[in-house]
C-alpha positions as CSV (number, residue, x, y, z in Angstrom):
1,X,0.0,0.0,-0.1
2,X,1.5,3.3,-1.0
3,X,1.3,6.4,1.2
4,X,0.3,9.9,0.0
5,X,3.2,12.4,0.3
6,X,2.0,15.9,1.3
7,X,4.0,18.9,0.5
8,X,5.5,20.9,3.4
9,X,3.8,24.0,2.0
10,X,0.5,22.4,2.6
11,X,1.4,21.8,6.3
12,X,2.7,25.3,6.7
13,X,-0.5,26.8,5.2
14,X,-2.7,24.6,7.5
15,X,-0.5,25.5,10.5
16,X,-1.0,29.3,9.7
17,X,-4.7,28.9,9.1
18,X,-5.0,27.0,12.5
19,X,-2.9,30.1,14.1
20,X,-5.2,32.5,12.5
21,X,-8.1,30.5,13.7
22,X,-6.7,30.6,17.3
23,X,-6.3,34.3,17.0
24,X,-9.9,34.7,15.9
25,X,-11.0,32.7,18.8
26,X,-9.1,34.9,21.3
27,X,-10.5,37.9,19.6
28,X,-14.1,36.6,19.7
29,X,-13.7,35.7,23.3
30,X,-13.3,39.3,24.3
31,X,-16.4,40.5,22.2
32,X,-20.0,40.1,23.5
33,X,-22.0,38.7,20.6
34,X,-25.1,38.0,22.8
35,X,-26.7,34.6,22.0
36,X,-24.2,33.9,19.1
37,X,-21.2,33.6,21.5
38,X,-21.5,29.9,21.6
39,X,-22.3,29.7,17.9
40,X,-19.3,31.6,16.8
41,X,-16.9,29.6,19.2
42,X,-18.4,26.2,17.9
43,X,-18.1,27.2,14.2
44,X,-14.4,28.2,14.7
45,X,-13.6,25.1,16.7
46,X,-15.4,22.8,14.0
47,X,-13.4,24.5,11.3
48,X,-10.0,23.9,13.2
49,X,-10.8,20.3,14.0
50,X,-11.9,19.5,10.6
51,X,-8.5,20.7,9.3
52,X,-6.6,18.8,11.9
53,X,-8.5,15.6,11.0
54,X,-8.2,16.0,7.3
55,X,-4.6,16.9,7.1
56,X,-2.7,16.1,10.3
57,X,-4.4,12.7,10.7
58,X,-4.3,12.2,7.0
59,X,-8.2,11.5,6.7
60,X,-8.2,13.3,3.5
61,X,-5.9,10.6,1.7
62,X,-7.2,7.5,3.7
63,X,-9.2,4.6,2.2
64,X,-13.0,5.1,1.8
65,X,-13.5,2.6,4.9
66,X,-11.8,5.0,7.2
67,X,-13.6,8.0,5.8
68,X,-16.8,6.1,6.5
69,X,-15.8,5.6,10.1
70,X,-15.1,9.1,10.5
71,X,-18.5,10.3,9.0
72,X,-20.3,7.7,11.2
73,X,-18.7,9.1,14.3
74,X,-19.7,12.7,13.4
75,X,-23.1,11.3,12.8
76,X,-23.2,9.5,16.3
77,X,-21.8,12.7,17.9
78,X,-24.7,14.7,16.4
79,X,-27.2,12.1,17.7
80,X,-25.6,12.4,21.3
81,X,-25.8,16.1,21.1
82,X,-29.2,16.3,19.9
83,X,-30.4,14.1,22.7
84,X,-28.6,15.9,25.2
85,X,-30.0,19.3,24.1
86,X,-33.4,17.9,23.9
87,X,-33.0,16.7,27.7
88,X,-31.7,20.1,28.7
89,X,-34.6,21.8,27.0
90,X,-37.2,19.9,28.9
91,X,-35.9,20.5,32.3
92,X,-37.1,23.3,34.7
93,X,-34.6,26.1,34.7
94,X,-35.9,28.4,37.5
95,X,-35.0,26.3,40.4
96,X,-32.3,27.9,42.6
97,X,-29.6,25.5,43.4
98,X,-28.6,27.6,46.5
99,X,-31.8,27.5,48.5
100,X,-32.9,24.3,50.0
101,X,-36.0,22.7,48.4
102,X,-39.2,23.6,50.1
103,X,-41.7,20.7,50.8
104,X,-45.2,22.2,51.1
105,X,-47.0,18.9,51.3
106,X,-45.4,18.0,54.6
107,X,-47.0,19.0,57.9
108,X,-44.8,21.0,60.3
109,X,-44.1,19.5,63.7
């Protein structure tokens, strides 16, 4: 089985792109985008993780079976995140975690 040789120029370009992504992440961390803070952070992180998987882990040049495993794992992660967010959305959020719970149904002694 022959291996794909990647040019050092590609590695330098990917490294510089990852450093730019890190600088954008730091810049975004010091700005308030309201509800979009987490969205912006996740988009940047997803882009950087994709570059790392494709080039530094050589997934771009791997066999189709390996690419299928990667796609299936991302799909499984999406299922787990969807289930977690659905569970989080259905919970009651106005309960204070500092105050002890009150039991109105119990009689006082």
